[in-house]
PDB file of the backbone (N, CA, C, O) and the ligand in Angstrom, with CONECT records:
HET     ZN  A 101       1
ATOM      1  N   UNK A   1      85.619 101.901  83.925  1.00  0.00           N
ATOM      2  CA  UNK A   1      84.652 101.940  85.027  1.00  0.00           C
ATOM      3  C   UNK A   1      85.177 102.873  86.121  1.00  0.00           C
ATOM      4  O   UNK A   1      86.311 102.725  86.576  1.00  0.00           O
ATOM      5  N   UNK A   2      84.383 103.796  86.526  1.00  0.00           N
ATOM      6  CA  UNK A   2      84.774 104.739  87.569  1.00  0.00           C
ATOM      7  C   UNK A   2      84.709 104.081  88.936  1.00  0.00           C
ATOM      8  O   UNK A   2      83.699 103.487  89.315  1.00  0.00           O
ATOM      9  N   UNK A   3      85.812 104.200  89.670  1.00  0.00           N
ATOM     10  CA  UNK A   3      85.827 103.674  91.030  1.00  0.00           C
ATOM     11  C   UNK A   3      85.676 104.799  92.033  1.00  0.00           C
ATOM     12  O   UNK A   3      85.991 105.957  91.757  1.00  0.00           O
ATOM     13  N   UNK A   4      85.193 104.435  93.182  1.00  0.00           N
ATOM     14  CA  UNK A   4      85.134 105.382  94.289  1.00  0.00           C
ATOM     15  C   UNK A   4      86.172 104.970  95.319  1.00  0.00           C
ATOM     16  O   UNK A   4      86.146 103.843  95.812  1.00  0.00           O
ATOM     17  N   UNK A   5      87.095 105.884  95.649  1.00  0.00           N
ATOM     18  CA  UNK A   5      88.055 105.639  96.707  1.00  0.00           C
ATOM     19  C   UNK A   5      87.654 106.468  97.907  1.00  0.00           C
ATOM     20  O   UNK A   5      86.984 107.494  97.786  1.00  0.00           O
ATOM     21  N   UNK A   6      88.079 105.999  99.067  1.00  0.00           N
ATOM     22  CA  UNK A   6      87.720 106.710 100.279  1.00  0.00           C
ATOM     23  C   UNK A   6      88.937 107.412 100.859  1.00  0.00           C
ATOM     24  O   UNK A   6      89.908 106.764 101.249  1.00  0.00           O
ATOM     25  N   UNK A   7      88.884 108.732 100.916  1.00  0.00           N
ATOM     26  CA  UNK A   7      89.916 109.522 101.586  1.00  0.00           C
ATOM     27  C   UNK A   7      89.605 109.500 103.083  1.00  0.00           C
ATOM     28  O   UNK A   7      88.457 109.714 103.472  1.00  0.00           O
ATOM     29  N   UNK A   8      90.624 109.240 103.943  1.00  0.00           N
ATOM     30  CA  UNK A   8      90.370 109.215 105.390  1.00  0.00           C
ATOM     31  C   UNK A   8      89.885 110.564 105.917  1.00  0.00           C
ATOM     32  O   UNK A   8      89.325 110.639 107.011  1.00  0.00           O
ATOM     33  N   UNK A   9      90.095 111.617 105.149  1.00  0.00           N
ATOM     34  CA  UNK A   9      89.745 112.961 105.609  1.00  0.00           C
ATOM     35  C   UNK A   9      88.447 113.468 104.982  1.00  0.00           C
ATOM     36  O   UNK A   9      87.690 114.204 105.615  1.00  0.00           O
ATOM     37  N   UNK A  10      88.199 113.075 103.752  1.00  0.00           N
ATOM     38  CA  UNK A  10      87.066 113.636 103.007  1.00  0.00           C
ATOM     39  C   UNK A  10      85.949 112.631 102.750  1.00  0.00           C
ATOM     40  O   UNK A  10      84.822 113.020 102.440  1.00  0.00           O
ATOM     41  N   UNK A  11      86.253 111.348 102.877  1.00  0.00           N
ATOM     42  CA  UNK A  11      85.256 110.344 102.568  1.00  0.00           C
ATOM     43  C   UNK A  11      85.345 109.885 101.120  1.00  0.00           C
ATOM     44  O   UNK A  11      86.314 110.203 100.431  1.00  0.00           O
ATOM     45  N   UNK A  12      84.354 109.148 100.651  1.00  0.00           N
ATOM     46  CA  UNK A  12      84.383 108.576  99.311  1.00  0.00           C
ATOM     47  C   UNK A  12      84.330 109.643  98.221  1.00  0.00           C
ATOM     48  O   UNK A  12      83.488 110.540  98.247  1.00  0.00           O
ATOM     49  N   UNK A  13      85.250 109.522  97.261  1.00  0.00           N
ATOM     50  CA  UNK A  13      85.308 110.442  96.121  1.00  0.00           C
ATOM     51  C   UNK A  13      85.629 109.649  94.857  1.00  0.00           C
ATOM     52  O   UNK A  13      86.056 108.496  94.924  1.00  0.00           O
ATOM     53  N   UNK A  14      85.419 110.276  93.723  1.00  0.00           N
ATOM     54  CA  UNK A  14      85.750 109.624  92.454  1.00  0.00           C
ATOM     55  C   UNK A  14      87.255 109.389  92.350  1.00  0.00           C
ATOM     56  O   UNK A  14      88.050 110.170  92.874  1.00  0.00           O
ATOM     57  N   UNK A  15      87.633 108.327  91.683  1.00  0.00           N
ATOM     58  CA  UNK A  15      89.048 107.976  91.564  1.00  0.00           C
ATOM     59  C   UNK A  15      89.876 109.052  90.849  1.00  0.00           C
ATOM     60  O   UNK A  15      91.092 109.113  91.030  1.00  0.00           O
ATOM     61  N   UNK A  16      89.239 109.887  90.053  1.00  0.00           N
ATOM     62  CA  UNK A  16      89.965 110.931  89.331  1.00  0.00           C
ATOM     63  C   UNK A  16      90.557 111.977  90.271  1.00  0.00           C
ATOM     64  O   UNK A  16      91.427 112.750  89.869  1.00  0.00           O
ATOM     65  N   UNK A  17      90.090 112.007  91.522  1.00  0.00           N
ATOM     66  CA  UNK A  17      90.622 112.962  92.498  1.00  0.00           C
ATOM     67  C   UNK A  17      91.881 112.441  93.180  1.00  0.00           C
ATOM     68  O   UNK A  17      92.485 113.132  94.001  1.00  0.00           O
ATOM     69  N   UNK A  18      92.276 111.203  92.827  1.00  0.00           N
ATOM     70  CA  UNK A  18      93.384 110.583  93.535  1.00  0.00           C
ATOM     71  C   UNK A  18      94.573 110.331  92.621  1.00  0.00           C
ATOM     72  O   UNK A  18      94.429 110.139  91.414  1.00  0.00           O
ATOM     73  N   UNK A  19      95.749 110.339  93.232  1.00  0.00           N
ATOM     74  CA  UNK A  19      96.984 110.073  92.507  1.00  0.00           C
ATOM     75  C   UNK A  19      97.732 108.952  93.207  1.00  0.00           C
ATOM     76  O   UNK A  19      97.925 108.982  94.422  1.00  0.00           O
ATOM     77  N   UNK A  20      98.149 107.966  92.432  1.00  0.00           N
ATOM     78  CA  UNK A  20      98.869 106.823  92.987  1.00  0.00           C
ATOM     79  C   UNK A  20     100.308 107.196  93.316  1.00  0.00           C
ATOM     80  O   UNK A  20     101.044 107.659  92.445  1.00  0.00           O
ATOM     81  N   UNK A  21     100.715 106.999  94.569  1.00  0.00           N
ATOM     82  CA  UNK A  21     102.047 107.421  95.010  1.00  0.00           C
ATOM     83  C   UNK A  21     103.048 106.297  95.175  1.00  0.00           C
ATOM     84  O   UNK A  21     104.205 106.557  95.503  1.00  0.00           O
ATOM     85  N   UNK A  22     102.647 105.069  94.960  1.00  0.00           N
ATOM     86  CA  UNK A  22     103.582 103.963  95.077  1.00  0.00           C
ATOM     87  C   UNK A  22     103.184 102.985  96.159  1.00  0.00           C
ATOM     88  O   UNK A  22     102.198 103.173  96.871  1.00  0.00           O
ATOM     89  N   UNK A  23     103.978 101.937  96.260  1.00  0.00           N
ATOM     90  CA  UNK A  23     103.685 100.922  97.260  1.00  0.00           C
ATOM     91  C   UNK A  23     104.179 101.365  98.622  1.00  0.00           C
ATOM     92  O   UNK A  23     105.263 101.934  98.743  1.00  0.00           O
ATOM     93  N   UNK A  24     103.397 101.109  99.627  1.00  0.00           N
ATOM     94  CA  UNK A  24     103.838 101.372 100.988  1.00  0.00           C
ATOM     95  C   UNK A  24     104.865 100.326 101.383  1.00  0.00           C
ATOM     96  O   UNK A  24     104.766  99.167 100.981  1.00  0.00           O
ATOM     97  N   UNK A  25     105.848 100.736 102.168  1.00  0.00           N
ATOM     98  CA  UNK A  25     106.835  99.789 102.657  1.00  0.00           C
ATOM     99  C   UNK A  25     108.009  99.588 101.727  1.00  0.00           C
ATOM    100  O   UNK A  25     108.860  98.737 101.990  1.00  0.00           O
ATOM    101  N   UNK A  26     108.081 100.354 100.635  1.00  0.00           N
ATOM    102  CA  UNK A  26     109.255 100.310  99.772  1.00  0.00           C
ATOM    103  C   UNK A  26     110.284 101.287 100.334  1.00  0.00           C
ATOM    104  O   UNK A  26     110.333 102.454  99.945  1.00  0.00           O
ATOM    105  N   UNK A  27     111.102 100.786 101.254  1.00  0.00           N
ATOM    106  CA  UNK A  27     111.954 101.685 102.025  1.00  0.00           C
ATOM    107  C   UNK A  27     113.286 101.939 101.341  1.00  0.00           C
ATOM    108  O   UNK A  27     113.805 101.093 100.613  1.00  0.00           O
ATOM    109  N   UNK A  28     113.818 103.105 101.590  1.00  0.00           N
ATOM    110  CA  UNK A  28     115.135 103.476 101.109  1.00  0.00           C
ATOM    111  C   UNK A  28     116.164 102.565 101.772  1.00  0.00           C
ATOM    112  O   UNK A  28     116.153 102.416 102.994  1.00  0.00           O
ATOM    113  N   UNK A  29     117.062 101.947 100.980  1.00  0.00           N
ATOM    114  CA  UNK A  29     118.080 101.075 101.578  1.00  0.00           C
ATOM    115  C   UNK A  29     119.024 101.888 102.462  1.00  0.00           C
ATOM    116  O   UNK A  29     119.485 102.958 102.065  1.00  0.00           O
ATOM    117  N   UNK A  30     119.306 101.384 103.646  1.00  0.00           N
ATOM    118  CA  UNK A  30     120.205 102.063 104.586  1.00  0.00           C
ATOM    119  C   UNK A  30     121.234 101.084 105.121  1.00  0.00           C
ATOM    120  O   UNK A  30     120.915  99.905 105.275  1.00  0.00           O
ATOM    121  N   UNK A  31     122.476 101.526 105.416  1.00  0.00           N
ATOM    122  CA  UNK A  31     122.979 102.859 105.064  1.00  0.00           C
ATOM    123  C   UNK A  31     123.302 102.959 103.581  1.00  0.00           C
ATOM    124  O   UNK A  31     123.716 101.980 102.960  1.00  0.00           O
ATOM    125  N   UNK A  32     123.115 104.127 103.026  1.00  0.00           N
ATOM    126  CA  UNK A  32     123.230 104.311 101.581  1.00  0.00           C
ATOM    127  C   UNK A  32     124.625 103.942 101.059  1.00  0.00           C
ATOM    128  O   UNK A  32     124.758 103.396  99.964  1.00  0.00           O
ATOM    129  N   UNK A  33     125.673 104.248 101.860  1.00  0.00           N
ATOM    130  CA  UNK A  33     127.044 104.001 101.368  1.00  0.00           C
ATOM    131  C   UNK A  33     127.382 102.516 101.276  1.00  0.00           C
ATOM    132  O   UNK A  33     128.337 102.131 100.601  1.00  0.00           O
ATOM    133  N   UNK A  34     126.593 101.682 101.959  1.00  0.00           N
ATOM    134  CA  UNK A  34     126.837 100.240 101.894  1.00  0.00           C
ATOM    135  C   UNK A  34     125.866  99.543 100.950  1.00  0.00           C
ATOM    136  O   UNK A  34     125.830  98.316 100.862  1.00  0.00           O
ATOM    137  N   UNK A  35     125.097 100.338 100.262  1.00  0.00           N
ATOM    138  CA  UNK A  35     124.101  99.778  99.365  1.00  0.00           C
ATOM    139  C   UNK A  35     124.684  99.582  97.972  1.00  0.00           C
ATOM    140  O   UNK A  35     125.325 100.480  97.427  1.00  0.00           O
ATOM    141  N   UNK A  36     124.464  98.438  97.418  1.00  0.00           N
ATOM    142  CA  UNK A  36     124.989  98.159  96.087  1.00  0.00           C
ATOM    143  C   UNK A  36     124.142  98.848  95.021  1.00  0.00           C
ATOM    144  O   UNK A  36     122.988  99.211  95.249  1.00  0.00           O
ATOM    145  N   UNK A  37     124.748  99.014  93.859  1.00  0.00           N
ATOM    146  CA  UNK A  37     124.023  99.627  92.737  1.00  0.00           C
ATOM    147  C   UNK A  37     122.765  98.836  92.413  1.00  0.00           C
ATOM    148  O   UNK A  37     121.737  99.401  92.039  1.00  0.00           O
ATOM    149  N   UNK A  38     122.862  97.545  92.559  1.00  0.00           N
ATOM    150  CA  UNK A  38     121.723  96.688  92.255  1.00  0.00           C
ATOM    151  C   UNK A  38     120.569  96.961  93.219  1.00  0.00           C
ATOM    152  O   UNK A  38     119.406  97.019  92.821  1.00  0.00           O
ATOM    153  N   UNK A  39     120.923  97.128  94.497  1.00  0.00           N
ATOM    154  CA  UNK A  39     119.885  97.426  95.493  1.00  0.00           C
ATOM    155  C   UNK A  39     119.235  98.773  95.221  1.00  0.00           C
ATOM    156  O   UNK A  39     118.025  98.932  95.379  1.00  0.00           O
ATOM    157  N   UNK A  40     120.053  99.747  94.807  1.00  0.00           N
ATOM    158  CA  UNK A  40     119.505 101.072  94.498  1.00  0.00           C
ATOM    159  C   UNK A  40     118.569 101.016  93.312  1.00  0.00           C
ATOM    160  O   UNK A  40     117.490 101.608  93.317  1.00  0.00           O
ATOM    161  N   UNK A  41     119.003 100.295  92.301  1.00  0.00           N
ATOM    162  CA  UNK A  41     118.167 100.174  91.103  1.00  0.00           C
ATOM    163  C   UNK A  41     116.828  99.534  91.465  1.00  0.00           C
ATOM    164  O   UNK A  41     115.771  99.912  90.961  1.00  0.00           O
ATOM    165  N   UNK A  42     116.917  98.555  92.355  1.00  0.00           N
ATOM    166  CA  UNK A  42     115.716  97.874  92.815  1.00  0.00           C
ATOM    167  C   UNK A  42     114.798  98.839  93.558  1.00  0.00           C
ATOM    168  O   UNK A  42     113.582  98.860  93.364  1.00  0.00           O
ATOM    169  N   UNK A  43     115.435  99.638  94.419  1.00  0.00           N
ATOM    170  CA  UNK A  43     114.657 100.607  95.196  1.00  0.00           C
ATOM    171  C   UNK A  43     114.009 101.649  94.294  1.00  0.00           C
ATOM    172  O   UNK A  43     112.847 102.011  94.478  1.00  0.00           O
ATOM    173  N   UNK A  44     114.771 102.125  93.322  1.00  0.00           N
ATOM    174  CA  UNK A  44     114.282 103.222  92.485  1.00  0.00           C
ATOM    175  C   UNK A  44     113.279 102.778  91.432  1.00  0.00           C
ATOM    176  O   UNK A  44     112.353 103.517  91.099  1.00  0.00           O
ATOM    177  N   UNK A  45     113.462 101.592  90.919  1.00  0.00           N
ATOM    178  CA  UNK A  45     112.695 101.222  89.733  1.00  0.00           C
ATOM    179  C   UNK A  45     111.756 100.050  89.890  1.00  0.00           C
ATOM    180  O   UNK A  45     110.818  99.884  89.110  1.00  0.00           O
ATOM    181  N   UNK A  46     112.011  99.230  90.909  1.00  0.00           N
ATOM    182  CA  UNK A  46     111.205  98.026  90.972  1.00  0.00           C
ATOM    183  C   UNK A  46     110.083  98.136  91.984  1.00  0.00           C
ATOM    184  O   UNK A  46     110.245  98.714  93.059  1.00  0.00           O
ATOM    185  N   UNK A  47     109.005  97.602  91.642  1.00  0.00           N
ATOM    186  CA  UNK A  47     107.945  97.448  92.597  1.00  0.00           C
ATOM    187  C   UNK A  47     107.624  95.970  92.690  1.00  0.00           C
ATOM    188  O   UNK A  47     107.953  95.186  91.801  1.00  0.00           O
ATOM    189  N   UNK A  48     106.995  95.620  93.748  1.00  0.00           N
ATOM    190  CA  UNK A  48     106.792  94.194  93.999  1.00  0.00           C
ATOM    191  C   UNK A  48     105.707  93.594  93.110  1.00  0.00           C
ATOM    192  O   UNK A  48     105.633  92.378  92.934  1.00  0.00           O
ATOM    193  N   UNK A  49     104.880  94.455  92.560  1.00  0.00           N
ATOM    194  CA  UNK A  49     103.765  93.982  91.746  1.00  0.00           C
ATOM    195  C   UNK A  49     102.973  92.889  92.448  1.00  0.00           C
ATOM    196  O   UNK A  49     102.767  91.788  91.938  1.00  0.00           O
ATOM    197  N   UNK A  50     102.553  93.251  93.617  1.00  0.00           N
ATOM    198  CA  UNK A  50     101.803  92.323  94.448  1.00  0.00           C
ATOM    199  C   UNK A  50     100.528  91.896  93.731  1.00  0.00           C
ATOM    200  O   UNK A  50      99.811  92.712  93.153  1.00  0.00           O
ATOM    201  N   UNK A  51     100.275  90.623  93.786  1.00  0.00           N
ATOM    202  CA  UNK A  51      99.001  90.119  93.287  1.00  0.00           C
ATOM    203  C   UNK A  51      98.130  89.794  94.482  1.00  0.00           C
ATOM    204  O   UNK A  51      98.474  88.931  95.290  1.00  0.00           O
ATOM    205  N   UNK A  52      97.019  90.469  94.596  1.00  0.00           N
ATOM    206  CA  UNK A  52      96.182  90.281  95.769  1.00  0.00           C
ATOM    207  C   UNK A  52      96.255  91.507  96.658  1.00  0.00           C
ATOM    208  O   UNK A  52      96.456  92.616  96.162  1.00  0.00           O
ATOM    209  N   UNK A  53      96.093  91.329  97.977  1.00  0.00           N
ATOM    210  CA  UNK A  53      96.050  92.471  98.895  1.00  0.00           C
ATOM    211  C   UNK A  53      97.377  93.221  98.898  1.00  0.00           C
ATOM    212  O   UNK A  53      98.437  92.615  99.058  1.00  0.00           O
ATOM    213  N   UNK A  54      97.319  94.532  98.723  1.00  0.00           N
ATOM    214  CA  UNK A  54      98.530  95.348  98.694  1.00  0.00           C
ATOM    215  C   UNK A  54      98.296  96.623  99.494  1.00  0.00           C
ATOM    216  O   UNK A  54      97.168  97.103  99.608  1.00  0.00           O
ATOM    217  N   UNK A  55      99.378  97.164 100.045  1.00  0.00           N
ATOM    218  CA  UNK A  55      99.304  98.453 100.719  1.00  0.00           C
ATOM    219  C   UNK A  55      99.933  99.491  99.809  1.00  0.00           C
ATOM    220  O   UNK A  55     101.103  99.383  99.441  1.00  0.00           O
ATOM    221  N   UNK A  56      99.156 100.490  99.452  1.00  0.00           N
ATOM    222  CA  UNK A  56      99.617 101.495  98.507  1.00  0.00           C
ATOM    223  C   UNK A  56      99.475 102.891  99.100  1.00  0.00           C
ATOM    224  O   UNK A  56      98.572 103.169  99.888  1.00  0.00           O
ATOM    225  N   UNK A  57     100.390 103.750  98.697  1.00  0.00           N
ATOM    226  CA  UNK A  57     100.310 105.143  99.105  1.00  0.00           C
ATOM    227  C   UNK A  57      99.571 105.922  98.017  1.00  0.00           C
ATOM    228  O   UNK A  57      99.909 105.829  96.838  1.00  0.00           O
ATOM    229  N   UNK A  58      98.578 106.676  98.418  1.00  0.00           N
ATOM    230  CA  UNK A  58      97.807 107.493  97.493  1.00  0.00           C
ATOM    231  C   UNK A  58      97.745 108.921  98.011  1.00  0.00           C
ATOM    232  O   UNK A  58      97.875 109.170  99.210  1.00  0.00           O
ATOM    233  N   UNK A  59      97.547 109.836  97.103  1.00  0.00           N
ATOM    234  CA  UNK A  59      97.338 111.231  97.466  1.00  0.00           C
ATOM    235  C   UNK A  59      95.946 111.632  97.014  1.00  0.00           C
ATOM    236  O   UNK A  59      95.558 111.398  95.870  1.00  0.00           O
ATOM    237  N   UNK A  60      95.204 112.235  97.923  1.00  0.00           N
ATOM    238  CA  UNK A  60      93.934 112.819  97.507  1.00  0.00           C
ATOM    239  C   UNK A  60      94.221 114.249  97.079  1.00  0.00           C
ATOM    240  O   UNK A  60      94.538 115.100  97.910  1.00  0.00           O
ATOM    241  N   UNK A  61      94.111 114.507  95.797  1.00  0.00           N
ATOM    242  CA  UNK A  61      94.546 115.794  95.243  1.00  0.00           C
ATOM    243  C   UNK A  61      93.704 116.959  95.755  1.00  0.00           C
ATOM    244  O   UNK A  61      94.185 118.090  95.824  1.00  0.00           O
ATOM    245  N   UNK A  62      92.475 116.693  96.107  1.00  0.00           N
ATOM    246  CA  UNK A  62      91.581 117.761  96.546  1.00  0.00           C
ATOM    247  C   UNK A  62      92.019 118.348  97.886  1.00  0.00           C
ATOM    248  O   UNK A  62      91.972 119.563  98.079  1.00  0.00           O
ATOM    249  N   UNK A  63      92.453 117.471  98.829  1.00  0.00           N
ATOM    250  CA  UNK A  63      92.887 117.976 100.132  1.00  0.00           C
ATOM    251  C   UNK A  63      94.403 117.920 100.290  1.00  0.00           C
ATOM    252  O   UNK A  63      94.953 118.504 101.224  1.00  0.00           O
ATOM    253  N   UNK A  64      95.080 117.221  99.380  1.00  0.00           N
ATOM    254  CA  UNK A  64      96.533 117.164  99.412  1.00  0.00           C
ATOM    255  C   UNK A  64      97.096 116.211 100.450  1.00  0.00           C
ATOM    256  O   UNK A  64      98.294 116.243 100.728  1.00  0.00           O
ATOM    257  N   UNK A  65      96.255 115.362 101.028  1.00  0.00           N
ATOM    258  CA  UNK A  65      96.720 114.451 102.071  1.00  0.00           C
ATOM    259  C   UNK A  65      97.178 113.115 101.486  1.00  0.00           C
ATOM    260  O   UNK A  65      96.575 112.581 100.555  1.00  0.00           O
ATOM    261  N   UNK A  66      98.252 112.599 102.056  1.00  0.00           N
ATOM    262  CA  UNK A  66      98.722 111.261 101.721  1.00  0.00           C
ATOM    263  C   UNK A  66      98.016 110.265 102.631  1.00  0.00           C
ATOM    264  O   UNK A  66      97.738 110.557 103.794  1.00  0.00           O
ATOM    265  N   UNK A  67      97.736 109.104 102.096  1.00  0.00           N
ATOM    266  CA  UNK A  67      97.189 108.054 102.941  1.00  0.00           C
ATOM    267  C   UNK A  67      97.532 106.691 102.368  1.00  0.00           C
ATOM    268  O   UNK A  67      97.919 106.560 101.207  1.00  0.00           O
ATOM    269  N   UNK A  68      97.381 105.688 103.206  1.00  0.00           N
ATOM    270  CA  UNK A  68      97.653 104.319 102.796  1.00  0.00           C
ATOM    271  C   UNK A  68      96.337 103.630 102.505  1.00  0.00           C
ATOM    272  O   UNK A  68      95.419 103.635 103.325  1.00  0.00           O
ATOM    273  N   UNK A  69      96.262 103.044 101.337  1.00  0.00           N
ATOM    274  CA  UNK A  69      95.058 102.314 100.973  1.00  0.00           C
ATOM    275  C   UNK A  69      95.411 100.843 100.831  1.00  0.00           C
ATOM    276  O   UNK A  69      96.358 100.481 100.134  1.00  0.00           O
ATOM    277  N   UNK A  70      94.651 100.021 101.489  1.00  0.00           N
ATOM    278  CA  UNK A  70      94.804  98.583 101.329  1.00  0.00           C
ATOM    279  C   UNK A  70      93.806  98.122 100.279  1.00  0.00           C
ATOM    280  O   UNK A  70      92.594  98.290 100.416  1.00  0.00           O
ATOM    281  N   UNK A  71      94.357  97.538  99.232  1.00  0.00           N
ATOM    282  CA  UNK A  71      93.542  97.252  98.080  1.00  0.00           C
ATOM    283  C   UNK A  71      93.967  95.917  97.483  1.00  0.00           C
ATOM    284  O   UNK A  71      95.141  95.549  97.512  1.00  0.00           O
ATOM    285  N   UNK A  72      93.020  95.224  96.962  1.00  0.00           N
ATOM    286  CA  UNK A  72      93.332  93.985  96.264  1.00  0.00           C
ATOM    287  C   UNK A  72      93.610  94.317  94.804  1.00  0.00           C
ATOM    288  O   UNK A  72      92.740  94.825  94.096  1.00  0.00           O
ATOM    289  N   UNK A  73      94.839  94.024  94.356  1.00  0.00           N
ATOM    290  CA  UNK A  73      95.237  94.430  93.009  1.00  0.00           C
ATOM    291  C   UNK A  73      94.595  93.577  91.924  1.00  0.00           C
ATOM    292  O   UNK A  73      94.652  93.919  90.743  1.00  0.00           O
ATOM    293  N   UNK A  74      93.992  92.483  92.322  1.00  0.00           N
ATOM    294  CA  UNK A  74      93.317  91.635  91.340  1.00  0.00           C
ATOM    295  C   UNK A  74      91.855  92.064  91.175  1.00  0.00           C
ATOM    296  O   UNK A  74      91.374  92.270  90.061  1.00  0.00           O
ATOM    297  N   UNK A  75      91.175  92.190  92.291  1.00  0.00           N
ATOM    298  CA  UNK A  75      89.753  92.528  92.228  1.00  0.00           C
ATOM    299  C   UNK A  75      89.504  94.039  92.294  1.00  0.00           C
ATOM    300  O   UNK A  75      88.400  94.505  92.013  1.00  0.00           O
ATOM    301  N   UNK A  76      90.571  94.820  92.678  1.00  0.00           N
ATOM    302  CA  UNK A  76      90.472  96.271  92.879  1.00  0.00           C
ATOM    303  C   UNK A  76      89.519  96.636  94.003  1.00  0.00           C
ATOM    304  O   UNK A  76      89.039  97.767  94.089  1.00  0.00           O
ATOM    305  N   UNK A  77      89.257  95.670  94.854  1.00  0.00           N
ATOM    306  CA  UNK A  77      88.418  95.941  96.008  1.00  0.00           C
ATOM    307  C   UNK A  77      89.234  96.648  97.074  1.00  0.00           C
ATOM    308  O   UNK A  77      90.320  96.189  97.431  1.00  0.00           O
ATOM    309  N   UNK A  78      88.725  97.757  97.584  1.00  0.00           N
ATOM    310  CA  UNK A  78      89.422  98.512  98.621  1.00  0.00           C
ATOM    311  C   UNK A  78      89.016  97.976  99.985  1.00  0.00           C
ATOM    312  O   UNK A  78      87.830  97.886 100.302  1.00  0.00           O
ATOM    313  N   UNK A  79      90.022  97.617 100.795  1.00  0.00           N
ATOM    314  CA  UNK A  79      89.740  97.066 102.123  1.00  0.00           C
ATOM    315  C   UNK A  79      89.772  98.137 103.204  1.00  0.00           C
ATOM    316  O   UNK A  79      88.967  98.105 104.135  1.00  0.00           O
ATOM    317  N   UNK A  80      90.701  99.090 103.086  1.00  0.00           N
ATOM    318  CA  UNK A  80      90.835 100.091 104.131  1.00  0.00           C
ATOM    319  C   UNK A  80      91.613 101.290 103.615  1.00  0.00           C
ATOM    320  O   UNK A  80      92.446 101.169 102.717  1.00  0.00           O
ATOM    321  N   UNK A  81      91.329 102.444 104.192  1.00  0.00           N
ATOM    322  CA  UNK A  81      92.120 103.640 103.939  1.00  0.00           C
ATOM    323  C   UNK A  81      92.496 104.226 105.291  1.00  0.00           C
ATOM    324  O   UNK A  81      91.656 104.320 106.186  1.00  0.00           O
ATOM    325  N   UNK A  82      93.753 104.620 105.440  1.00  0.00           N
ATOM    326  CA  UNK A  82      94.163 105.213 106.705  1.00  0.00           C
ATOM    327  C   UNK A  82      95.146 106.341 106.449  1.00  0.00           C
ATOM    328  O   UNK A  82      95.863 106.342 105.448  1.00  0.00           O
ATOM    329  N   UNK A  83      95.174 107.287 107.349  1.00  0.00           N
ATOM    330  CA  UNK A  83      96.081 108.421 107.208  1.00  0.00           C
ATOM    331  C   UNK A  83      97.522 107.931 107.179  1.00  0.00           C
ATOM    332  O   UNK A  83      97.879 107.010 107.914  1.00  0.00           O
ATOM    333  N   UNK A  84      98.337 108.528 106.353  1.00  0.00           N
ATOM    334  CA  UNK A  84      99.740 108.159 106.218  1.00  0.00           C
ATOM    335  C   UNK A  84     100.558 108.964 107.211  1.00  0.00           C
ATOM    336  O   UNK A  84     100.600 110.193 107.151  1.00  0.00           O
ATOM    337  N   UNK A  85     101.214 108.250 108.135  1.00  0.00           N
ATOM    338  CA  UNK A  85     101.977 108.952 109.164  1.00  0.00           C
ATOM    339  C   UNK A  85     103.469 108.860 108.921  1.00  0.00           C
ATOM    340  O   UNK A  85     104.262 109.352 109.724  1.00  0.00           O
ATOM    341  N   UNK A  86     103.861 108.234 107.817  1.00  0.00           N
ATOM    342  CA  UNK A  86     105.279 108.128 107.536  1.00  0.00           C
ATOM    343  C   UNK A  86     105.976 107.101 108.402  1.00  0.00           C
ATOM    344  O   UNK A  86     107.206 107.089 108.458  1.00  0.00           O
ATOM    345  N   UNK A  87     105.250 106.255 109.066  1.00  0.00           N
ATOM    346  CA  UNK A  87     105.885 105.215 109.879  1.00  0.00           C
ATOM    347  C   UNK A  87     106.265 104.040 108.984  1.00  0.00           C
ATOM    348  O   UNK A  87     105.968 104.029 107.789  1.00  0.00           O
ATOM    349  N   UNK A  88     106.925 103.059 109.580  1.00  0.00           N
ATOM    350  CA  UNK A  88     107.473 101.972 108.788  1.00  0.00           C
ATOM    351  C   UNK A  88     106.725 100.673 108.979  1.00  0.00           C
ATOM    352  O   UNK A  88     107.274  99.600 108.728  1.00  0.00           O
ATOM    353  N   UNK A  89     105.523 100.748 109.404  1.00  0.00           N
ATOM    354  CA  UNK A  89     104.769  99.518 109.599  1.00  0.00           C
ATOM    355  C   UNK A  89     104.064  99.130 108.322  1.00  0.00           C
ATOM    356  O   UNK A  89     103.370  98.113 108.284  1.00  0.00           O
TER     357      UNK A  89
HETATM  358 ZN    ZN A 101      90.814 114.135 101.029  1.00  0.00          ZN2+
END
């Protein structure tokens, strides 16, 4: 089933124009020199696999902009799309 996602810059487009960039808020462990191998592996390979509302980073390939999409991973209902500013909220 084709979904329509909303780019904060371009508006609603077909899902084929978008690329999934990962979960928002998966931060690099700091400081790196005090981070255990286990923490690094977790950072590099694990995702939380949220069930329900999740914040995800997406790229709209047509305009090349990153944005955060709030989406329910169970129902695939999109709640919000906002420009990605690289902040840590
Ligand atoms: Zn766009």
